[in-house]
C-alpha positions in Angstrom: 19.6 -26.8 83.8 17.7 -24.5 86.0 16.6 -24.3 89.6 13.8 -26.9 89.1 16.4 -29.6 89.3 17.8 -28.3 92.6 14.3 -27.8 94.0 13.3 -31.3 92.9 16.3 -33.0 94.4 15.9 -31.0 97.6 12.3 -32.0 97.9 13.0 -35.7 97.2 15.7 -35.7 99.8 13.4 -33.9 102.3 10.7 -36.5 101.6 13.1 -39.3 102.2 13.6 -38.1 105.7 9.8 -38.0 106.2 9.7 -41.7 105.4 6.0 -42.7 104.7 4.6 -39.4 106.0 2.9 -37.2 103.5 4.8 -33.9 103.2 2.8 -30.8 102.1 3.8 -28.4 99.4 3.7 -25.6 102.1 6.1 -27.6 104.2 8.5 -28.2 101.3 8.2 -24.5 100.2 9.1 -23.3 103.7 12.1 -25.5 103.8 13.3 -24.7 100.3 12.4 -21.0 100.7 10.3 -20.9 97.5 6.7 -20.4 96.6 4.3 -23.4 97.2 3.0 -23.1 93.6 6.4 -23.8 92.3 6.7 -26.8 94.5 3.3 -28.1 93.4 4.2 -27.8 89.7 7.5 -29.6 90.4 5.7 -32.3 92.4 3.3 -32.8 89.5 6.2 -33.5 87.2 7.8 -35.9 89.7 4.4 -37.7 90.1 4.1 -38.1 86.3 7.6 -39.6 86.3 6.6 -42.1 89.0 9.0 -40.7 91.6 6.4 -39.5 94.1 2.9 -40.3 95.1 0.5 -37.5 95.9 -2.8 -37.2 97.7 -5.2 -34.3 97.8 -7.2 -33.0 100.7 -6.7 -33.1 104.5 -3.7 -35.2 105.4 -2.6 -35.1 101.8 0.8 -34.2 100.4 3.5 -36.1 98.7 5.9 -38.9 99.5 8.5 -41.0 97.7 7.0 -43.8 95.5 10.0 -46.0 96.2 13.1 -46.0 98.5 15.6 -43.2 98.0 18.4 -45.6 97.0 16.2 -46.5 93.9 15.8 -42.9 92.6 18.7 -41.7 90.6 19.4 -38.0 89.8 19.1 -38.9 86.1 15.5 -39.8 86.7 14.9 -36.5 88.5 16.7 -34.7 85.6 14.5 -36.4 83.0 11.4 -35.7 85.0 11.8 -32.0 85.4 13.6 -30.8 82.3 12.1 -29.9 78.9 12.2 -32.6 76.3 14.9 -30.8 74.3 18.6 -31.5 74.7 20.6 -29.8 77.5 22.1 -27.2 75.1 19.0 -26.7 72.9 21.1 -26.7 69.7 18.2 -28.1 67.8 16.2 -25.0 68.4 18.4 -22.7 66.3 17.7 -22.2 62.6 20.8 -20.9 60.9 20.5 -19.2 57.5 21.1 -21.9 54.9 22.7 -19.4 52.6 25.4 -18.6 55.1 28.6 -20.6 54.7 28.9 -21.0 58.5 25.2 -21.7 59.0 25.2 -24.8 56.8 27.6 -26.7 59.1 27.5 -25.1 62.5 24.3 -26.8 63.8 25.6 -30.4 63.1 29.0 -29.4 64.5 27.5 -28.1 67.7 25.3 -31.1 68.1 28.3 -33.4 67.7 30.5 -31.5 70.1 27.9 -30.8 72.7 26.5 -34.3 72.8 29.6 -35.5 74.6 29.2 -33.3 77.7 25.5 -34.1 77.8 26.3 -37.9 77.8 28.8 -37.4 80.6 26.2 -35.5 82.6 23.7 -38.3 82.1 26.2 -40.9 83.2 27.2 -39.0 86.3 23.6 -38.3 87.3 22.7 -42.0 86.8 25.3 -42.9 89.4 24.0 -40.8 92.2 20.8 -41.5 94.1 18.6 -39.5 96.5 20.1 -41.7 99.3 23.6 -40.6 98.2 22.5 -37.0 98.6 20.9 -37.7 102.0 24.1 -39.4 103.2 26.3 -36.6 101.9 24.2 -33.9 103.5 24.2 -35.8 106.8 28.0 -35.9 106.7 28.2 -32.1 106.2 25.6 -30.8 108.6 25.1 -32.0 112.2 21.3 -31.3 112.1 21.0 -33.2 108.9 22.9 -36.1 110.5 20.5 -36.2 113.4 17.5 -36.2 111.1 19.1 -38.9 108.9 19.8 -41.1 112.0 16.2 -40.6 113.2 14.9 -41.6 109.8 17.1 -44.7 109.7 16.0 -45.7 113.2 12.3 -45.4 112.1 13.1 -47.5 108.9 14.9 -50.1 110.9 12.0 -50.4 113.4 9.5 -51.1 110.6 
């Protein structure tokens, strides 16, 4: 995994606080402390996966396409990662004439598939809402923003 996953989960959590308001890539980039172009690329991947809606032009930006409790971290992981497996074992090409090379790829694929399955299971059990709740419990400012967002949601 790389920083795209962290940036994506941060952005989705930030957007969940914004409720229905469109959040700009500049706003997200300032909060995440990264370049707006990186945020736009990541938002494009999240849009293609159906996790966010985007709108161009004045008043445009991005927002969640569904409630944060319905977006799992597994969906985020699948949206932003390359199509290859987590450990990219399939990308190696051992020498078929080497005694070790003839069996190591299959061995690695077998051994490393277990931690990847465990990661997928764990990510599937955590939602953006869970992250928001956890952050609110850790940081008083996040708790205030979380409470304000819940009040707005309740009023709607």
